Each structure stands twice: as structure tokens, then as C-alpha cells.
N, C-alpha and C positions, 0 to 999 in steps of 0.2 A: 465454952467460949462465948463471949458476948459479941454479937454482931455490931458492926459500926452503923452509925446513922446514915452516912453518905459514902458512896464509893464512885469511882470512875473506872470503867473497864473498857478494854478493847476486845473485839471478838471476830473470829472467822466463822461464818456460817457455811457449813457444807450441807447442801440440800440435795434433793433428788426429784425426778419427774413426779408430778402429782402432789407435791407437798406445799403448794401455794407460792412457789417462786418460779423463776424462769429456768431453773436448772433442768437439764435433760438427762443427766446420768441416772443409772439404776440405783435403787436403795442399797444394794450390796456394794456397788462402786463407791457410793457416798460414805458408807461405813468404813471401808478400807482407807479412803482418802482422809477421812477425819482422824483415824488412828495415825496415819503418816504425818499429818499436819501437827497433831499433838506432840509426836516424837520430835519433829523438827523444831517446834517452839521450845520444848523443854531442853533441847540441846543448845539453845541460845540464838537460833536464827532470828533475823530482824522481823519482829511481829507485824509491824506496819507494812512491810513488804509482802508478807504472807496474806494480809488482808487484801492488799491491792491485786495480787495475782490470783487468789483462790476463793475469796469470799463471795457467796451468793446473796449477801445482804445488800439491799438497795441503798443503804446509807453509807456513811464513811467508816462505820465499824467501831466508833468510840461513843460510849454512852455514860452519862452520869445518872445515878439512881439514888433515890431516898428510900430508906427502909420503911416498913409498915409503921403507921402511926407517926411518921416524921414528915414535916412539911417540906416538899421539894424546893431546892434552891433554883434560881433562874437556870433554865437549860437542862434541868434534871427531869427524869421520869419517875413517877411513883413505882415502887417495886411491883405492886399489883397490876401495873399497866404493861408489864413485860411478860413474856411467857414464863411460867413458874420456874422451870429448870434454870433459866438464865440467872435469876436472882438467887436461887438455891445454891448455885455454884459460886457466883460472884461474891456474895456476902460472906462466904466461908473462907475465901482466899486471903492470904496476907498480901500486902503490897508487893508486887513483883511476881506473885504466885501465878501458876498456870493450871487450869483444870478444864474438864470437858463435861458438858451435859449431853447425854446420849439421846437419840431420837426416842420420843415417846408420844403417842397420839394425843395424850392429855396435857403433859407438862412441857414438851418440846416438839410441837407438831411440824415445825419447818425443817427439822433435820438435827444435825449435830452442831453444837456451839463450842468452839475452842476459845476459852476465855482467859485473858490476862488482866489482873487487877493493876491499874495504874496508880490510883490514889485511894 
């Protein structure tokens, strides 16, 4: 599969205490919540509502990204400027697809990202 040059994704970050966010839940609680949010999103629950209610991301949860060796458009982030797992999942999804990057100290240090590709 050839990855697109540009994508836009929405995401819910489920973090835990000590992961660099203001989250206070335990790592085990975060992992369970992330699985629950992924299931809810895949069942068609309003993704933007999930972001508002549950995300530990300090932003609005919607990001444009340019792939490696592609010049970012206005308002986009270079893929290498985001945590690795975020782009690794986002660029593999079809438009409308939903996936998750699991917590990993190297590639997803802030927790679990439930990602929906918008464009």
C-alpha cells in the first residue's frame, strides 16, 4: 500500500499519570479506557464528542500531517514532528478508518491514541 502525501486525522489521547500529561488515571485504567473508546468509535459513536469528553490532548484533537519527504501545507505538521506511532497508524488508515496506537515508551510515550482518518 502506498501511503498518502497528506492526511488529516482526529484522535483521542488516553494518557496516564507520569506520561507527560495532566492525566491522573493509572496505566492499567488508561489501557482499559483506550480499548473501550476504540470499540465505541468503531461502533459509530460521534468521534468529536469522544474527543471533547475523554481526550487528554491539550489541543483540539484534529491534526493535518505531511508524510516523510513531503513539504507540509499550511497548518500541517511534518510526520516526523509527531510521535512515531501517531503517523504509523494514521497514514495506514483509509479515509473514515479508525485505529489505535498502543502506549510504547519510544513510539507512543503519552499513552494510547485512538485515531480516525478524516482526509
